[in-house]
Wavefront OBJ file of the C-alpha trace (Angstrom):
o trace
v -111.080 -120.486 113.065
v -112.332 -117.135 111.867
v -111.745 -115.601 115.303
v -108.222 -117.007 115.441
v -107.387 -115.365 112.111
v -109.457 -112.200 112.441
v -106.667 -109.923 113.650
v -105.516 -106.503 112.628
v -102.207 -107.942 111.459
v -103.068 -111.261 109.858
v -99.431 -112.301 109.395
v -99.043 -112.382 113.190
v -102.015 -114.690 113.792
v -101.362 -117.362 116.413
v -102.731 -120.134 114.202
v -100.317 -119.340 111.369
v -97.390 -119.160 113.778
v -98.107 -122.533 115.376
v -98.730 -124.315 112.079
v -95.638 -122.872 110.380
v -93.520 -123.767 113.394
v -94.887 -127.310 113.254
v -93.658 -127.422 109.652
v -90.295 -125.984 110.658
v -89.737 -128.785 113.171
v -91.076 -131.310 110.685
v -88.648 -130.296 107.946
v -85.633 -129.927 110.246
v -86.179 -133.492 111.488
v -86.582 -134.610 107.881
v -83.251 -133.180 106.725
v -81.422 -134.397 109.819
v -82.615 -137.993 109.379
v -82.776 -138.250 105.589
v -79.968 -135.897 104.555
v -76.756 -136.845 106.320
v -77.542 -135.245 109.703
v -77.645 -131.731 108.254
v -80.110 -129.204 109.676
v -81.892 -127.080 107.111
v -82.730 -124.178 109.408
v -80.874 -124.494 112.720
v -77.644 -122.899 111.586
v -76.200 -122.916 115.108
v -76.137 -126.695 114.939
v -74.739 -126.625 111.418
v -71.841 -124.435 112.522
v -71.022 -126.977 115.253
v -71.275 -129.827 112.732
v -69.134 -127.808 110.325
v -66.445 -127.460 112.972
v -66.564 -131.194 113.665
v -66.335 -131.974 109.950
v -63.284 -129.711 109.646
v -61.634 -131.404 112.616
v -62.279 -134.835 111.080
v -61.182 -133.732 107.572
v -64.662 -134.611 106.293
v -64.796 -132.584 103.082
v -68.378 -133.506 102.116
v -69.557 -132.723 105.641
v -67.995 -129.279 105.385
v -69.613 -128.674 101.992
v -73.054 -129.791 103.246
v -73.069 -127.481 106.268
v -71.397 -124.513 104.600
v -73.742 -124.652 101.605
v -76.738 -124.773 103.939
v -75.495 -121.752 105.886
v -74.848 -119.698 102.746
v -78.223 -120.616 101.235
v -79.977 -119.601 104.451
v -78.274 -116.198 104.395
v -79.238 -115.670 100.743
v -82.847 -116.591 101.520
v -83.031 -113.942 104.233
v -81.663 -111.336 101.819
v -84.215 -112.260 99.129
v -87.059 -111.617 101.581
v -85.898 -108.010 101.949
v -86.024 -107.627 98.167
v -89.538 -109.095 97.992
v -90.694 -106.833 100.815
v -89.343 -103.768 99.050
v -90.724 -104.521 95.579
v -93.909 -106.573 96.039
v -96.896 -104.758 97.493
v -99.296 -106.339 100.023
v -98.804 -110.003 99.088
v -95.037 -110.298 99.458
v -95.409 -112.931 102.190
v -97.369 -115.137 99.774
v -94.415 -115.084 97.381
v -91.995 -115.802 100.221
v -93.624 -119.184 100.889
v -93.547 -120.280 97.245
v -89.845 -121.340 97.247
v -90.228 -123.835 100.106
v -93.361 -125.224 98.428
v -91.608 -125.782 95.090
v -88.376 -127.034 96.649
v -90.208 -129.384 99.011
v -92.216 -130.875 96.150
v -89.041 -131.537 94.160
v -87.026 -132.925 97.070
v -89.818 -135.331 98.009
v -89.572 -136.922 94.574
v -85.795 -137.349 94.630
v -84.015 -140.623 95.437
v -82.377 -140.925 98.862
v -79.000 -141.058 97.094
v -79.393 -137.528 95.685
v -76.495 -135.286 96.855
v -77.428 -133.580 100.129
v -75.122 -130.650 99.375
v -77.718 -129.679 96.746
v -81.045 -130.638 98.340
v -80.448 -129.364 101.894
v -79.179 -125.879 100.897
v -82.243 -125.532 98.663
v -84.490 -126.355 101.635
v -82.481 -123.957 103.830
v -83.112 -121.200 101.310
v -86.862 -121.808 101.385
v -87.069 -122.055 105.161
v -85.090 -118.836 105.585
v -87.690 -117.027 103.496
v -90.507 -118.558 105.526
v -88.797 -117.590 108.778
v -88.241 -113.972 107.770
v -91.685 -113.475 106.226
v -93.629 -114.770 109.235
v -91.569 -113.623 112.206
v -94.130 -112.399 114.755
v -96.904 -113.966 116.799
v -99.363 -111.409 118.135
v -96.672 -108.716 118.109
v -93.933 -110.920 119.605
v -90.797 -112.003 117.780
v -90.447 -115.740 117.237
v -88.853 -118.249 114.875
v -90.885 -120.722 112.860
v -87.952 -122.925 111.771
v -85.914 -123.464 114.955
v -86.879 -123.161 118.573
v -83.991 -122.456 120.984
v -84.926 -118.779 121.184
v -88.594 -119.650 121.588
v -87.801 -121.895 124.564
v -85.813 -119.096 126.209
v -88.608 -116.582 125.690
v -91.194 -119.012 127.017
v -89.242 -119.676 130.222
v -88.512 -115.984 130.763
v -92.165 -115.033 130.261
v -93.438 -117.749 132.613
v -90.838 -116.726 135.207
v -91.885 -113.085 135.023
v -95.516 -114.102 135.340
v -95.120 -116.474 138.294
v -92.264 -114.951 140.276
v -92.807 -111.251 139.584
v -96.594 -111.385 139.088
v -96.311 -109.589 135.750
v -99.744 -110.269 134.263
v -98.679 -108.846 130.900
v -96.325 -111.806 130.421
v -99.016 -114.476 130.643
v -100.096 -114.155 127.037
v -96.498 -114.176 125.823
v -95.753 -117.250 127.915
v -98.717 -119.109 126.430
v -97.837 -118.083 122.872
v -94.218 -119.172 123.154
v -95.167 -122.420 124.881
v -97.533 -123.253 122.035
v -94.817 -122.419 119.525
v -92.337 -124.746 121.233
v -94.975 -127.481 121.437
v -95.742 -127.039 117.739
v -92.092 -127.372 116.737
v -91.621 -130.426 118.943
v -94.754 -132.105 117.620
v -93.657 -131.442 114.043
v -90.261 -133.057 114.627
v -91.808 -136.080 116.355
v -94.433 -136.631 113.650
v -91.785 -136.294 110.943
v -89.522 -138.851 112.612
v -92.400 -141.327 112.948
v -93.447 -140.989 109.304
v -90.020 -141.196 107.716
v -89.540 -144.981 108.058
v -92.742 -145.354 106.051
v -92.648 -142.446 103.590
v -88.879 -141.865 103.282
v -88.152 -138.805 101.104
v -91.852 -138.279 100.417
v -92.335 -137.336 104.079
v -91.559 -133.705 103.270
v -94.704 -133.567 101.137
v -96.778 -133.519 104.343
v -95.136 -130.222 105.364
v -95.514 -128.892 101.822
v -99.248 -129.565 101.916
v -99.634 -127.841 105.288
v -97.627 -124.789 104.178
v -99.679 -124.613 100.981
v -102.875 -124.516 103.043
v -101.404 -121.733 105.188
v -100.366 -119.742 102.128
v -103.723 -120.059 100.386
v -105.589 -119.225 103.607
v -103.391 -116.197 104.227
v -103.932 -114.961 100.663
v -107.706 -115.396 100.827
v -107.975 -113.748 104.242
v -105.708 -110.892 103.154
v -107.629 -110.365 99.906
v -110.965 -110.485 101.747
v -109.790 -108.006 104.394
v -108.500 -105.552 101.811
v -111.691 -105.879 99.799
v -113.686 -104.698 102.806
v -111.559 -101.546 103.194
l 1 2 3 4 5 6 7 8 9 10 11 12 13 14 15 16 17 18 19 20 21 22 23 24 25 26 27 28 29 30 31 32 33 34 35 36 37 38 39 40 41 42 43 44 45 46 47 48 49 50 51 52 53 54 55 56 57 58 59 60 61 62 63 64 65 66 67 68 69 70 71 72 73 74 75 76 77 78 79 80 81 82 83 84 85 86 87 88 89 90 91 92 93 94 95 96 97 98 99 100 101 102 103 104 105 106 107 108 109 110 111 112 113 114 115 116 117 118 119 120 121 122 123 124 125 126 127 128 129 130 131 132 133 134 135 136 137 138 139 140 141 142 143 144 145 146 147 148 149 150 151 152 153 154 155 156 157 158 159 160 161 162 163 164 165 166 167 168 169 170 171 172 173 174 175 176 177 178 179 180 181 182 183 184 185 186 187 188 189 190 191 192 193 194 195 196 197 198 199 200 201 202 203 204 205 206 207 208 209 210 211 212 213 214 215 216 217 218 219 220 221 222 223 224 225
C-alpha cells in the first residue's frame, strides 16, 4: 500500500481515486433506491427526472431534484472557498461534510423527507468530487461515471488502434475507476434490503478511512521536508 500512496501528489493517488469512486457509486445507488429515485451526484439524470416531474405535475419530484441540483452547485462553490483559505489540509476538510451528513442520514427513518436528506448528500458529494478530481494527473469524477467511461473507451481506442503507448496507463486508470463505481453501486444495492438507511454508513466508514489515511500521509510527507 505504501507504494500505491507514495506519489509526489498524494491527492492523485490511484488507490484514493478508486476507493472514493466506489463510495460515489455506493451512495448514488443508495439515494436512488432509498430516496425516491433521486440521484445525489449524477445531476444529468436529475435534470431528466426534473423534466419528467414537471411534465407530470409532480411538485415533490420537482422539489427533490431541484434541491439536489442547487445543493450540488453550492458544494462545488464551498470547495473553492476552502481551497483559498485553508492551507495544505483543505481536502481533509472537504470530506468532513459527507462524513457528518452520511452519519446523520443513516440514522433517519425511511419516511424522512428526501427533499432534505438527498440535497444534503449532494452537497457533501460535490465537495468530495471537487477536492479529489485527478488520478495520476488525469481528470476524473469520483461520484458519477459517464465521463469516466468515455475517457476509458477513448484511451483504449487510441492505444489499440493508433498504437499510442502513452494512453495505456490512462486506459487502465479509467477502467479501474469505472469498475470501482460499478462495484460500489452493486454492493450498495445488495446491502440495502438488509441494512436499509444504515447502508450509507458503510460508505461513511470507507471515506473516513481515506480521509484519515490522506491526513496521516500528508502530515508525514510534510514532516520529512
